[in-house]
N, C-alpha and C positions, 0 to 999 in steps of 0.2 A: 678176523672176527671182531665185531663191535663189542663194547663193554656192556651194553644193555641190548636185550632182544625184546622187541614188541611185535607180537603177531595178532592179527585180527581177522575174524571171519564172521559169518552170521548164521543163525539157526532158522530153519523153516519147519513149519508143522508137517508131520507125516514123513520125515526123513527116515530112511531105512538104515540098518546097520549090519555090519559083518558079524557072523556068529562067533568067529574066533576072537574078535575084539571083545564082544560082550562076555564071552566065557572067561577071558583074562580078567576083565573088570570084576566080574562076579566072584571070582575065586581069590582075589587079592586079600580080602579081609580074613579069609579062613586059612591062610598059609601057615604052615607049622613054623614056629619060631625056633631057630637054632642059634648057635653062637655065630660070631661075626666071621668065622673062618670061611663060611660059604661065599662071602663077598669076593674073595680072592680066587675062587676056583674058576676054571674056564666056563664060558657060557654053555648052557646045555644045548643039545641038538634042537629041542623045541624052541628055545630062545633064538638060536641062530636062524631058524626057519621063519620065525615070526618077524625078526628084524628085517630079513630080506623081503618078506611080503610087504612090510610097512614101506620100505624104500621103493618097491615097485609101484605100490598104490599111491604113495605120496612122496614124490621125488624131492620136494622142498624140505622134507624132514632131514635130508642129508646135510643141510646147512646148520643144524642145531648144535649147541654146545655138547649135548649128550651123545650125539652120534660121533662127533669128533673125539670124545673121550673113549667111546666104544671102539672106534677104529684103532686108537693107540694102544688100548688095553682091553681086549674082548673078554671080560670076566662076567660072572653072573650079576654082579652089582651094576656094572656099567650097562649091561644089556637090559637089566630091569629098569634102570632109570631112563634109558632111551625109549623103551617100549611104552612106559608110563607117559613120558613127555609127548611122544608122537600121537598117542591116543588122545591125550588132553587137547593138543593143538588142533586135531582134526575131529574133535567130538561132534561138530556139526554134521559130519558125514558118517558117523558111526553110532549115533544114538539120538533118541528124542530129547527135546529140550528139558523136560522134567527130569529125565535120567541124568542129563548133564549137570543140572543144578544140584541134584542130590549127591552126585558123585563128587563134585569139587568141594561140597560142604562136609562130607563124612568120610572121605578117603583116609587111610590109616595115619599118614604123617601130617595131616593138616593141623595147624595150631588152633585149638578149639576155644571159642568164646562161649562158654556154657555147653550146651549139648551139641553144637555144630560150630563151624568156623566162619559163617557168613557175617559180614559187616557192611554197612552202607554209609550214607551221609548223615543219618540221624543217630542219636545216642539211645534211642528207644530199643527195647528187646525185639529181636527178629524171630518170628515163627517160621521154621523151615517149611512146614507143610503149606502155610499161607503163601510163602514166596514161590514155592514150586508151582502151586496152583495159579498164582498171579502171572508168572512167566509163561506157563503153558497156555493160559487163556488169552495171552496178548495176540492180537490179530496181525500185528506188523512184524517186521524183522527184529530179531534180538541179536545184538552184536556181542561176540565172544572175544575177549582180549586176554592175552597172556603176556605178562612182563617178567622177564627172567634176568637174573644176575649170577655171576660166578660166586661160589661160596666165599672165596677170599675177599672179593669186593664187598659182598653183603656184610661180612663180619667187620671189615675195616671201616665201613661207612655207616654202620649201625642199622642195616636193613636185613637183619637176621631175626626179626620178630614182627608179629602181626601189628602191633601198635604203630611202628614206623611206617608200614605200608598203608595202614588206614589213614594216618595223617597225610601221607603223600597223595593218596587218591582223593581225599577230601579237598586238599589244597588245589588240585588240578581238575576239579569238577567243571569249572568254567572252560578249561582247555578242551576237555572232551566235548562239551556242548557246542563250543565254537567250531571245532573241527568236524563235528557231526551235523553242523548247520542247523541247529535247533536252539530254542531259547533255554536257558539254564533251568527255568522253572518246569520245563517239560521233561527234563532228563530223569530217568530212573536207573539206578545201578546197584548191584550187589557184587561183593567180592570175597574171596577167601585166600588166605596165605598158606602156602605149602612149603614147609622148611625141609626141602629135599636135601640129600647129602651134599652134592657138589653144586647144585644150581637152584637155590631158593627162588621161588617165583610166586606170582600172584595171579589168580584167575579173576576175571571180571566179566559180568554180563551187563549190558546196557541197552536201553531202548527209550523210546519217546512216547509220551501219552498224548502228544499233540501231532505236529507236523512229522511226517516220516523222515527219519534221519538218513543222511547219505555220507558215507565215509570213503573218500577217495584215497588213492595212493599218496597224494600230497597231504591229505589230512592225517593219515597214519603216520607219515614222516613228521608232521607237525607235533603230534602227541608224543612220539618217541623222542623228538628233540627236546621238548619241554620237560619230560620226565628225566631225561639224561642230564639236562642242565641243573635240575634240582638235586638229583641223587649224587651227581659228581660235582656239586657246587664247589666244595672246598678244593678239590683237585683241579677243577677248571680255573678256580681263582688263582691257584698257583701258576697255571699255564698263562692266564691273562696277565699276571704280574710279570712273568718272563717276557710276554709279548709286549708289555708296556716298555720294558727296557729295550727290547728289539726295536719297537716303534720309535723310541726316542733316538736310537742310533740311526734308524732309517731316515728319520726326519732330518737329522744333521747330515747324513749321507746324501739324502735327496737334494738338500740345498747345495752341498758341495758339488754334486753331480751336475745339476742344472747350471750352476755358476761356471763350472769347468767347461761344460758344453758351450756356453755362451762365450767364455773367453776364447775358446778355440775357434768359434765362428768369427768373432771379431778380428782374430789374428790371422784368419785364413787357414788355420790348422784343422778345423773340423769340416768345413764346407761340405754340404750335402747336395751335390748337383742333381742327384737322383730325385730327391724330394722336390727341389725347385722345378725340375723338368716335369715331374708328375703334376705339380700344382698348375703349371702353365697348360698342360694337356687338359686338365680338368676345367680350367678357366675357358678354354676354347669350346669345350663340350657344353658347359653351362650357358655360354653365350647363345647357344641355339636351343637351349632347353626352355620350353614354353610353360611348364608347370611350376609348382612350388619348388623353390630351391632348397630342399632339405633331403637328407639321405633317403628317406623312405619313399620319396616321389621321383627319384632318379631312375633312369633305365638301367638295365643290367651292366652295360659297359661302364656307365658312370659310377655305379656302386663298386664295380671292380677296381676302378681307379682310386676311389676313396680308401677301399680296403688295402690296396697296394701302398698308399701313402702311410697309413697307420702301421702296417707291418714293416715298412722300411724304417720308420722312426723307432719301432720296437727292436730293431736289430742292434741298436747301440747296446753295448754289453752292460752298461750301468742300468739302463732302463730295463733290460732283460733280467738283470739281477733283482730289481725291485719287483718285477712281475713274478719272478720265481719265489720271492719271499712272501708275496701276497698269497700265492698258492699254498706254500708251506704252512703259513699261519692258519689258513682256512682248513686245510686237511687235518691239522692237529686237533681241531675241535670236532670236525665232521666224523673223525674216526671213533668218537665216543658212542655214536648212535647209528652210523651208517654201515650197512652190510658191505658195500663197495664204494670206493671213492670215485667221484666223477673224473672222467678223462680230461687232461689238460688240453686246452684249445688255443690256437693262435690268438693274439691280442685282438685282431680285427673281428674275430668270431665270438668274442666273449661279451655277452649281453651286459655284464656288470660295468663294462667300460664303453658302452655304446655312445655316450655323450661326446666322445672324442671325434666320432664320425661327423656329427653335425658341426663340430668346431672346425673340422677340415673344410666342409662345405661353406661355412660362414666366412672363413679366411678367403676363399676364392671369390665369394660374393663381394667382399671388401675390395679385392683387387679389380674385379670387373667394374664395379661402380665407382672406382677411384674414391672410395669412401673414407671419410675421416673416422679414424678408429680411436678408441680410448684404452690404452694399455695401462696395466698396473703391475706393481711388483709381484713376482711369482715365487712362492716357496721361501719367503723371508718373514722375519718377525715384523709385525705391524708397527711402522715407524710412529704413527700417531699415538699408539698405545704407550710406546716408550716416552714420548713427549709428555703425555698426560700424567704418566707415572712419576716423571721427574719434576713435574710442576710443583713449585714451592707452595706451601699452604700458609696463608696468613691467619692469625687468630682473629677471624672476623667477629666483631662485636665485643672484643675483650674490654675495650675502654668503658663501654656501658656497664659491663659486669663488674669491672673493677670499681667504678664509681658507686654502684649500688652496694658493693661490699664495704667501701670506705664509709658510707653512711652508717652501716650496721656496726662495724667495729674496725678499728686499726690501732688498738691499744699499744701494740708493740712496733708500730710503724712499718709493717710488712709491705703495704702498698706503696708507701713512700720509697722504701728501699728498692722495690721492683721498678718503679717509675724512674728513679735516679739511675739504676743500672741500665735501663734502656737508653737513657741520654748518653751514658758513658760508652755504650756499644755503637754509637753513631760515628763511623770512621771518617766522616766528613767534618766532624766537630773538633775544634782544638782541644776539647776535654776528653777525647777518645782515650779510654783506659780500661781495657778488657779485664785486667787483673783485679782492679777495684770493683768492676761490675760483677765479676764472679763472686767476690767476697760478699757483696751485698745480696746477690741472688741466693747464695748458700744460707746466709742468715735468714732470709725470708722463707726459703724452702724448708729449712729445719723447723720453722714455726708453722709449717703445714700450709703455707700459702701456695695454692695449686698452680697459679700461673708462673711463679718462680720455679717450681718443680719442673713444669713443662719446658720452660725456656732453657733451664740448665740441661735438661735431658737432651733437647735438640741440639744445643751447642756442642756438648761433648760427643754426641753420637756422630754429628757431621764434621766436627773439627772446626766450627765457626768461631773465629777470633782467638781460639785457643788450640792446644794440641788435642787431637782426638783421643778419647778414652771411651770405647764402646760400652764396656761393662758399667762404668760410672754413669754414663748417659742413660743406659737402659734402666738403671736403678731409679733415677729420678723420674724417668717417664712412667715407670711402673707405679711409683708413688702418686703421680698425677692421675694415672688411669684408675688407680684405686679410689680416687675421688670423682670418677666418672667424667673426666675431662675428655671431650670428644676429639680434640686435636692430638692428644697423646695417644688415644686409641687409634686414630687414623695413621699416625706416624709409626706406631708399633706394628699395625697391620701391614703397611707398606714394607717395613723393614724385614719382617718375617716372610713376606711374599717374594721379595726380591732375593733374599738369601745371600747377600754379599757380605754383610757385617756380622750376621748370625747364621746359624744353620737354617736352611729353607724349611718352613713348616706351614703348609697351606691351611691345615686345620686351625692352627693358632691364629694365622693371619685373618681367616674368615671370622673367628670369634671376636677379634678386635673390631673388624669392620662392622659386624652385626651390632656391637655395642654403640658404635658411632652412628650407625643408621637409625637406631632407636631414638637418637637425639636429633634426627633430621639432617645429619651432616651430608651435604650433596656430593662431596668428593668421595665419601665412603660409599654412598649409593651407587655412584658410577663405578668405582673399583669392584664392588660386589657384583654389580650387573655384568661386568665384563667376564668375571670368573664364571658366572652362571652361563653366559652365552657360549663360552669356549668349552664348557663341560669339564672344567678344571677341578671342580670340587665334587664330592660325593653327593648324589641326589641333586645334580644340577637341574635347575628349573627355568626354562626359557620364558615361561609366562611371568614368573617373578622378575626375571631380568628386565623385561620390557617395562613392568610396573615401576621398578627402581629407576630406570632411565627416565620414565615420565616424571617421577618425583623430582629427580635431580634437574631435569630440564626446566621444570617450573621454577626451581630455585635459581635459575639462570646459570647453571653450570654449562660452560661452552662445550665441554667434551661430551656431555650427555646429549646436548642439543645436536651436536654433530653426529654421534653414534645413532641416535634415534632417527635423525633425518636420513641417514644412509639406509637404515632398515626400511623406512617408509618408501624411499626412492626405489629400492630394489625389490620390495615386496617380500622380504625375508621375515619369517615368523609371524608377521602381521600383514594384513591386507595392504597391498600397494596403494599409496596415496601421494602422488607427486606434489599436490598442492600443500599437503601437510609437511612433506619433506622440504619444500621450498621455504615454508615459514620457519621451520626449525633450523635449517642451514643458514637462512638469512639472519636469524637471531644470534647464531654462533659467530657470524662475521662482524657483529657490532663491536667496536673497540670498548674495552672496559678497563678499570683500574688494574695496574700491575699488582702481582701478589707479593711485592717486596715491601709493601707498606708505605711507599713514597707518595702514592696518590697519582703518579703519572699514568697516562693511558697507554695500554698495550694495543697493538694492531689486532684486527679480528683473526679468528682461528683460520690458519692457512689451509688446513685440510678441508674445512667447510667451504672456504673460498674456491678451492680447486674443484670440489665436487659440485658446487653450485654453478661454476663455469661450464662443467660438462653437462649439467642438467639443461642449461639454456641453449646448448648446441645439439642436444640429442633428439629434440622433437618427440619427447616421450611424456605426454600428459600436460606439459606446459608449453606455451608458444615459443617457438625458436626466437632467440634474441641475441644475435652475435655481439651486439654492442655491450650489453650487460655481461655476457659471457667473457668477453675480452677484458672487461674491467676487473672482474673477480680473478681471472687467471693472472692478470698483471699484478694484482695485489698479492696473490699467493706466491707468484714467482719472485717478487721483490723480497719476500721473507725467506727465499732460498728453497722453496718447495720444488724438488726436481721433476715431479710429474706435471706441475703447472708449467715449468720451464720447457719441458719436452713438448707438451701439448701445444703451447703457445708458439714455440720455435718451429714446429712442424707446420702450423698454420701460416706463420709469417713466411717461411721458406717457400711454400708452394702457393701462397695466396689463397688459402681455403677459408672462406667466410670472413676474410679480412684483407686489407690491402697488402700486396706482396712487398716484403722487405727482406731480401736475401741476407744482407749483412746482419740485421737484427735477429733473423731466424737462426742463422749459424751460431751467433753469439749465445742465444738462449739454449740451443741444443748442446753447445760446448759446455755450458755451465752445468747442464743436467748430466752430461757424459762424465764430467769431472767427479760427480757424486756417485758414479757407478751405474748410471742409467744406460743399460745395454741397448735399449730401443733407440735412444738418442744417438748413440755411437753408430748403430747400424744405419740410421737415416743419413748421418754425415758421410759415412763411407760410401754408401750407394749413390748419394748426390754427387760425389766427386767423379763417379764413373758415368752417371746418367742423371739428367735432370727430370726424369719421368717419375711421377709418384707411383705408377704401377710397378716399376722395377723395384723401388724401395719397398712397395707393399709386399712383394713376394718374399724378400729377405726378412722383413719384420714378421710376416706370416709364419715362416718357418720357425722363427724364434718363439712366437706365441704358442705354436703347436707343441714345440718341445716343452715349454713351460706348462701348458695344459696337461700334457701327458705325465710329466714328473709330479705335478701337484695332484693329479687324479690318482696316481699310484699311492701317494702319501695319504690321501683321504680314504681310500679303500683300506689301507693298512690300519689307519685309525679306527675305521668302522669295524673291522674284524676284532680289534682289541677291545671295542666297546660292547661286544656281543655277550657279555657276562650277565646281562639283564639288569644292570644297575639302573635304578629308577631315575626319572626326571630328564633323561637325555632326550633330545629331540627325536621324534618318531622316525624310523628308518626311511619310510616312504617320503616323508616331508623333507628330510635331510637330502635324499636323493634328488628331489625336485629342485631344492635350493641349489644344490651343487651343479646340476645340469644347466640351470639358468646362468650360473656364474661362469661355467666353462664356455658356454655359448657366447658370452660377452667379454671373454678374456680377463675375467676377474679372479682374484685369488680366493681360496677358502681360508678362513681364519681359524 
């Protein structure tokens, strides 16, 4: 049984009613009151007969909480509650609508608000007679809803009083309107709370003064789901917190699983000849296929082949374990408001994972066309994010600020001490003396000179020039942050976000980043944007993330330019614009001064170079330009980027869009493989056995499909864990579209 029951019907004018039911309703108010001993006596013969008649006339009543209690203990009290509940539930078939409204308002145990128990969306007094006449005169359908809880749940969660139910229904007026497919301003509703013994419940009548409402089974389920999530919010929060822990474990397990599968494939220990054989069969079939090469356009035999490939991949016990965990998490929440849980289906038949089918077809198309593919890491932390996070920050503009401060005051020589300390910290200078530098910095910092405080804090936090002392470093950084130093704020934010030197605290990190963002710090803008994009923080907001990236990109932050360019290139969260992507990625590839303060130029962003190279090869919105593509891939590969090495190596090896150079190709692929690039390793191994790109394509295709499937499982587990209604996260439909596009292109979800 679910924890909340929501039933809905509708009233029509002129409905007839059974005499016995009316007699029971009519006599309830006049029943003689005796002590509670009657409740425990066996149900009377008349009650038993009426119970059986209700079950015969309304079989669905057997699914109620009240009938379950009656079956377990057929007393006069349980019989009375069941009879009352059954009549209420089927009032549209036993009485006229005005009788129904009057009954739910004035029945004996209703909690009264004045002379009756009706309430609505307004705080103005309600005239029972006016409402009865209003509902009776309505020419359209009037929907009757009953929301029921168990007594122990109602008491524990605070829904054993009319005020709580009134607040709940008012909060969900929009939900009712949306599910009834009418504008909110057209919705009219009245409700009354009945504090019954074991099953407190609320009756509600609703109709539309405009377009005629329509409440489908799916709409009823949507209302029940929304109410359940609100009523059981705290308990669900606990479930979601547990799921978050599970999700984190699953994330780690998923990475280990995929990595383990890949290791076995490369070592020959996993080898899946069934999948490879099925891929080849599908390739032969698609070669003759004249229509669109997507799953929905294939003939039945072709679809069966795709399904067989998916189910074969799903046989791996680790993938099967992830799939089972996805079902378990979903069922844990569905049980709150579902009468019955949906039957588990094979992976190939599950619509939630349909994108893997088109990924299968896409792999075969790659093989058929001998197409140059663009693989990326699957199920691993974003390398570029780590690189950006570790990037040292220079106190840009401090010289100008120091000069201005010197003009104002330097009565105690703080600035001179600070500048002398910087000279003594130059380890290329014969005057290098970190101990004396620290003494000077401490002297200046104690006089409240903010740049000395910041420099001391950073030195002791990182152990630069001196022995690390985290607490001492944090103390000076806090002093600098107290003076609103943006670099101290940024460093503190990074420290608490990373959680290696101190306990990880996302909330504290975000607070520091926000402070630095208010001062226009581009690094903080980028860091905060990434947290919003990943949904790491409460009330994550993708729109704000894009705005932060725009601000940071304008400030010439290479990581923001790269991240924003990637979003525009793939059409994620913002409308696809490959020309804008090209501009941003090109800006990120421009060499700029290193952040070590030496003034030397650093090469362009290697990740932007790699992505720009792919853009010029993909023929997607910008003209194909292999010469420029190779130049950017070469520059990225020279910086050790394994994906540029892999892409360029594959092109050189097989002479794709470039002059063939087998030796150079194998050299680049080997460099990528040494960094753990499994695709490069696969190409090298298959090339040793066959010089055919199609043979290599089958092996790489299996790898990609396994990666897709493992990542798709993780994404679905993440999605289930996010279904607590926390605000700001990307809309489920939008996220699904983004994910399916990524799956189709062999890209990871971040």
